[in-house]
N, C-alpha and C positions, 0 to 999 in steps of 0.2 A: 504494500500500500504506500502510495506517495505521501510525502509530508502534507501536501495540500488536501488530499483526500482524508487523511487522518484528522487534520484540523477541522474539516467540515463535519466529519462523523462525531467527534467529541463535542463540538459546539452545538450541533443539532440535538444530540442526546441530552446534553446539559440544559439546553433551553427548554426542551420538552418536559424534563423533570421539574424545572422551576415553574413552568407554566401550569403544570398539574397542581403543584403546591399552592400557587397563587389563585388559580381559578376554581379550585375544588368546590368551595361553597356554592358557586353559581351554576354548576353543571346542570342541575335538574330544574332550574327556574324556568317558568313558561316564557313563551315569546311575548314581546310587548312592542308597542309603537309600530313602525312600519315593517317589522318582521312579520306582522300579522297578515299583511296582504302581498308582500313582495316575495316571500319564500313559499312557493307553491308550485303545482304542476300547471303549465300553461298549454293552451290548445295549439294545434298546428297553425291555425289562422293567426293567433296572437304572436307566435314565434316568427312567422313570415313578416308580419307587420313591423317588427322591431327594426328591420334594416331600412325602412323607408319612413319612419315616424319616431316620435319620442319614445323613450324607453319604458315609461309607466303607462300601461294600458288602462289604468283606472283614472288617469289624468289628475292625480292628487299630488304627486311629487313635482319638484322643479323640473321643467322641461330640459331634456338633454339627449345626446345620442350615445347610448351605452348598450348596444345589443348583446354583447357578450356578458354583461353584468346579469341580465335576465336569464340568459342561457346557463350561467353559473348557478343562479338560484334554482332554476328548473332542474338541473342535473343533481344538485345536492338534495333537493326534495325527493326526487325519484329514488335516490340512494338511501335516505334516512327518514323520509316521511315526517311524522310528528314527533319523532324521538329527539328531543332537544339535547339530551346527553350526547348522543352520537354526533349531532350537528356541532356541538362545542368541542368535542374531542377532535373532530376533523379539523377545526380551526386551529387547535393547539398543534396538531401535526403539521399543518400548513405553515404555521409560524416557525416551527422547528426546521422545516425544509428551507424556508426563506433565510433562516439563520445560517444554515449550512452553506448556501450560496454566498452569503455575506462573508463567511469565514474564508472561503476560497478567494474572494476578492481581496480581503485583508492580507491573506498569505502572499498574494502577488506584490503587496506593499512591504514585505519583509517582516510581517507580524505573525506570531504563532497562535496556537489555539487559546492560551489564557487570555490574550487580548480580544480575540474574536468572541469568545464566550462572555467576557465582561461586557463587550459592546452590545451583544444580543440581549443579555439579561438586563442591562441598564435600560435599553429601549422597551423591553417587555414589561418591566416593573413600573414604568411611568404611569401616572394617573391617566394620561391621555391614551394609553394602550388598552385601558379597560373596555373601551368601545369595541375594539377589534376582537376581543376574546369573549365578551359577555353579550354584546348586542349583535345578534346573528347577522343582520343585514350588513353591518360594517366589517364583517369578515372579508368582504370584497376587497378591502384595502390591502390585505395580506396577499391575496392573489395578484393584485395590481403590482405590489412591491416585488413579488417573485418574478413577474414578467419583465419589469424594469431592470432588475439585476442580471437576469439571464441575457437581456439585450446588450447590456454593457459588457458582460464577459465575452459574449460571442463576437462583438465588434472589436473588443480589445485583442482577442485571439487572431482575428483577421488582420488587424493593424500590425501585429507581431509576426506577420508573414506566414500565417497558417492558411488552410484551405479556403477557397472562395465561398464554399457553402456556408461557412461561419458568418460571412457578411450577409448572406440571405437570411440566415436564422436570426441574426441580430435585428434585421429590419422587420421580420415577421413578429418577433417578440415585442418590439416597440409598437407595432400596429395593434397587437393583442392588448397591450397595456392601455392604449388610447381607446379601444373599443370596450374595455372594461370600465374606464372612467376617463373623462376628458382631462382631469387635473393631473394625469400622468405627465402632461407637458411640463409641469413644475420640476420634474426629475430629469428632464432632458439635459440640463447642464451637468448633472452628476454622471450621466451616461458618457458624455464627451470627456469629462475629466478622468473617468476610469479607463476609457478607451485610450487615453493619451499616456497612460503609465508606461514608462520605459521607452518612449519615443525618442527623447533626447535630440541629438543633432542628425539622426538618420534621415536622409532626404526621402528615401523610399517610404519609410513609416510615416513621415509627415504628409506625404501625398495621400497615403491611404487614410490618415486621420482627416484630411480635408474632404475626402470622399464621404467619410462617415458624417461629418457636419453637413455636407450637402444633402446626403440621403435623409438625415433627420429633418432638415428644412423642407425638402420636397414632400416627404410623408406627412409632415405636420400641415403643410399648405393644402395638400389633397384632402386630408381628413377634415380640415376646417371648412373648405369649400363645400364638401359633401354635407357636413353637419348643418351649415347655414342654409343649404338648399332644402333639406328634408325636415329640419326642425328650426324654422325661422324664428320661433319664439324662445329659443334657448338663450340663456344669459351670455352676454358678451364680456370679454375681459374688462376688469375695472381698474381704477387708479387710486385705491385707498392705501396710500403710502403709510399713513399712521397705523392702519390695521396690520400691514405687513411687518412694520417695525415692532409692534406689540407682540406679534407671533414669533418673531426672532427671539425676543426675550423669553417667551413661554417655552420655546423649543429647547433652550439651554437650561431651563429650570424644570428638570424632569419630574419633580415632585408635584408640580403645579404651584400656582401662586397663592392659593387660598388655604387657610387653616381652619380648624374646628375645635381644637383643644390645645393644652399647653405643649404636649409632645409635637403635635403637628406644626405649631408655631416655630418651635426650634428647628424642625426639619426644613420648613420653608425658608427660614433665615439662613440655615446652613447652605442650602442650594443656591442662595443668592450669590455666595462666594465662589461657587464652582467654576464660573468662567475665568476667575483669577488663576485657578490652578491650571487651566488650559493655557492661558497666556504665559504663565511662568514656565511651563514645560517647553513651549515653543521658543521663548526667549533664551533659555539656558542652552538648548541644543538645536538651533534652527536648521542645521544641515543633517541631523540624524534621521534615519528612515522613520522612526516612530513620530518624531516631531513633524516631518513632512506629511505623514499620513494624517496627523491631527489637523494640520492646516487644510489639507484637501477636504476632509470630512466636514470641517467647519464651514468652508465655502459652500459645499453641497447643501448643508443644513440651512444656511442663510438664504440661498437662492430658492430652495424648495418652499420657503415661506411665501413665495409669490402668489400662492393660492389665496392668501388673505387680501391681496389687492382687489379681489372680486367679492369674496364672501368670508366672514370670520365664523368658523365652526371648528370646535376643538377636535372633532373626529377627522379633520383634514390635516392634522399634524403628524400623520403616520411617518412620512418621509423625513420631515425635520427632526422628529424625536429619535428615529433610528440612526440617522446620520450624526446627530449630536451625541448619542451614546457611543458611536464608533470614534468620534473625536475625543471624548473623555477617556475612553479606554486606551487609545493611542497615546494621549498625553501622559497618562499614568505610567505607561510603559517607558516613555521618554524619561520621566522622573526616576523610575526604577533603575534605569541604566546610568543616568547622570549622577545620582546621589545614592550610592549603596547604603550609606548610614541612615538614610531616610526611608528605607523600604518598609519598615514597620508602619510608618505614617501613611505610606501609599496604600497598604493593605487596609488600614483603618479607614481611610477616606473612602475606598471602594465599598467596604463592608457597611459603613454607616450610611453611605449614599443609597445602597440597595435596600437596606432595612427601612430607611426613611421612606423611600418610594413605595415599598410594599405596604407600609402602614397606612399611608394616605390612599393608596389604590384600594385596599380592602374596604375602607369606609366609602369610597366612591362607588364601589360595586353595589352597595346597598340601594342605590337609586333604582336598580333593576330588580330588586327583591319584589316578589308578588304582593306583599303587604305594604309596600312603600306608597306614600301618597302620590308620588310622581308616576310610578308604574300603574297604579290604579287609574289615575287620570288619563294616561296614555291608552290603556285598554278601553276605558269608558268612551273615549273619543271615537273609537272604531265600532261602537255599538249604539251609543246615544248621542254622539257629537258630530263634529264636522266631517269625519271620515267614515261615517256610518254606511255610506254607499260603496265602500271598498269591497272587492271580491275576496272572499276567504273560503278555505275548505269548510264544509258544513260542520265537521266534527270540531274544528278549531273554534268556530264561532260559538258553538254550544258550550265548549269548555270555558270560553271567555265570559259568556253570559252567566254560567254557573259560578265562576269565581267572583264576578261582580255581585251576584246574589249573596254569596257568603260574606262579602264585604259590605252588605246592606245597601246595595245600589241595584234597584230593579226597574227604574224608569228614567226617562230623560229629566224629569223634575228633580229626582234625587241626585242625579249626576250633576246637573247644572247649579242647583241651589244648595243641596245638603253637603256635597263633597267639599266645596270651598270652606264652608263653616266648620266641618269636622277636621279639615286640615289645619285651620287656624287654632281650633281647640287642642288638637294634638300637639301643636307647637307650644302653646301656652302651658300645657301640662308637662312639657319636657319629654314627650314620647319619641325618643330618638333611636330606639332599638326595637327590632322585631321580637315578639314573644308568641308563645302558644297558649296564652291565658284564656282567650275567648275568641269566638268568631267575630269578624268585622272590626277588630282592633287595628287601626292604621298606625303607622309611625312615620315621622318626617325625617328623611335622611339629612345628616348634618351638612352635606354638600349639595343639597337639592337645588340650590340656586344656580349651580353650574350646568344643570341638565338642559336638554333641548326644550324648547317651548313649542308644542304642536300648534 
């Protein structure tokens, strides 16, 4: 087994084990919010329509051109049906596969499995990654990430003078990423930077890299022209510079910026200083391979925040958070090499950072708990609220109606009038934790204010 393959295997296995430990409490939680209508079996007519119209056949989600996103949801529903445990385990395995490809990429930068495992776990344990592991619909971001990294690696192999078919595979993988989600464009700079590894002054490699940039441009233009033609109502790129800068700050504060108790306040304050560690590592050894890798991943993370120019949504931080995790892991390796006497401090920084992230993420997971006020409101909206016209499997709708009945919501009036009052009373009484005391007892997640607003 080659060193690169060994690094990928160890990183993938370690990431999967960590993901299981982190996501274990959530595995059996029911679907909620747009999981309810997006993850199902689609008819042949609906699937054909995807390629010439908006991706949401219910016309409830933001307009966009994402045919492979729906095919992905269709395929996993055929595979796992209503078994939410199987759905979530699949996402954990998918994240582990993504981590394996990330490890191979970091190996090309001169980094070994400890750094790639640290990078993957830092990204995994972030509060912003809860969406991709617990919220079934958002598992699409992991598939999108896998396509982007595969594209980058295939194009890098072609630039390094390997077979022409790798160039084709790189282009195909990039198109797959675009057809999964349009915001894959934010990761295009990362593809170019990864493909440029080892180019140096080689004229032949530089010419091939120029062809990669040209191919990216042509594929993007073709995709955008087709999208504009078939989905004219889709959102155009925005210019919210303040939003992008805010998300750059969020990307490098992997714990999130919000606290809910004394330990989380310390965790959030600690992560505020994390970019200083990154800057210190680069400043001490700017020419060392780990420091160069840290700089590359930092640039990738910053540029990937361009999605916030158009829309600010925390679940769109997948690429920035993963790239930031890779930057931190590379920086810690640079400090490890540069200051042997400080290695205990490096280990402590990594350990405290991971534990802090996991502590905040566990609390954020509770937003998706079936008895949380947020989750109940999301479910209610698909039965008694704005999204009540959405298409759902009959058995799933019955399960949602029954769950709402248990939570003492059996009509539109109880949903619209009683639920807000009960939410307020639960907050006033300090009901911040789920219990099995009685049916219908709601609790208010401490980080509920960071959740989506349907």
